[in-house]
C-alpha positions in Angstrom: 57.4 37.4 38.2 57.1 35.6 42.0 53.9 35.0 43.2 53.1 34.1 46.7 49.8 32.5 48.7 47.8 34.2 51.6 45.9 32.4 53.8 43.6 32.4 56.5 40.1 31.9 58.5 36.8 33.9 58.4 34.7 33.1 61.9 32.2 34.3 63.7 32.8 36.3 67.4 32.0 33.0 68.5 34.9 31.7 67.1 32.9 29.5 65.1 34.1 28.7 60.8 32.3 31.0 58.3 31.5 29.0 55.4 30.5 30.9 52.1 32.1 34.1 52.6 33.3 35.7 49.5 37.2 36.7 49.7 37.9 39.8 47.9 42.0 40.5 47.3 42.7 44.1 45.4 46.0 45.1 44.0 46.9 48.8 43.7 45.6 48.9 40.0 42.1 47.8 41.0 42.9 43.8 39.8 40.9 41.5 42.1 41.1 37.6 42.8 38.1 36.2 44.6 38.0 33.3 47.2 35.2 31.9 48.9 35.9 30.0 52.3 35.2 26.9 53.2 33.1 25.0 55.5 35.6 25.8 58.0 35.7 29.4 57.5 39.6 28.7 55.5 40.2 30.4 52.6 43.8 30.5 49.9 45.0 32.3 47.4 47.6 31.2 45.3 50.1 32.9 42.7 49.8 36.3 44.8 52.4 38.1 43.1 54.7 39.5 44.8 56.2 43.0 46.2 52.6 44.9 46.2 50.2 46.3 49.1 47.0 44.3 48.7 43.3 45.1 50.6 41.5 41.7 51.4 38.1 41.5 52.7 35.3 39.3 53.3 32.1 40.4 52.0 29.2 37.7 53.5 25.1 39.1 53.4 24.0 39.5 57.3 28.2 40.2 58.7 30.2 43.5 58.8 34.2 42.9 58.1 37.7 44.9 58.7 38.8 45.5 56.1 42.7 44.2 56.4 46.1 45.9 54.0 48.9 43.3 53.3 51.8 43.7 52.1 53.2 41.0 50.0 56.2 39.6 50.1 56.0 36.0 50.4 53.9 33.4 51.5 51.2 34.6 54.5 49.4 32.5 57.0 46.8 33.5 59.2 45.6 36.4 58.0 42.2 35.9 60.1 39.0 38.0 60.0 36.3 38.0 62.6 32.5 38.6 61.2 30.5 41.2 63.1 26.9 40.6 62.7 24.4 43.4 61.4 21.6 44.5 62.9 18.1 44.9 60.9 16.6 48.2 61.6 13.0 47.2 62.0 10.6 50.4 61.8 8.2 51.0 64.5 4.3 51.8 64.0 
């Protein structure tokens, strides 16, 4: 079965890399692969089966991200994400 790689970077709204985000790549059958971002916010998945559509989203407490759909027909670089800080609601008395 042919495979490819998927890579990119996760940054905050100021363009600074976010380290320690868990990247979740899910295929149509529900199988998942995970990868952690490094100190520069970069990540990489190897051995991704081609000719499938995947969903990809970072996960990290304190940030929200928009999921992306990818059709993998070969290696893909620069699948980038920008994390938006989440705000905590505070109760007021």
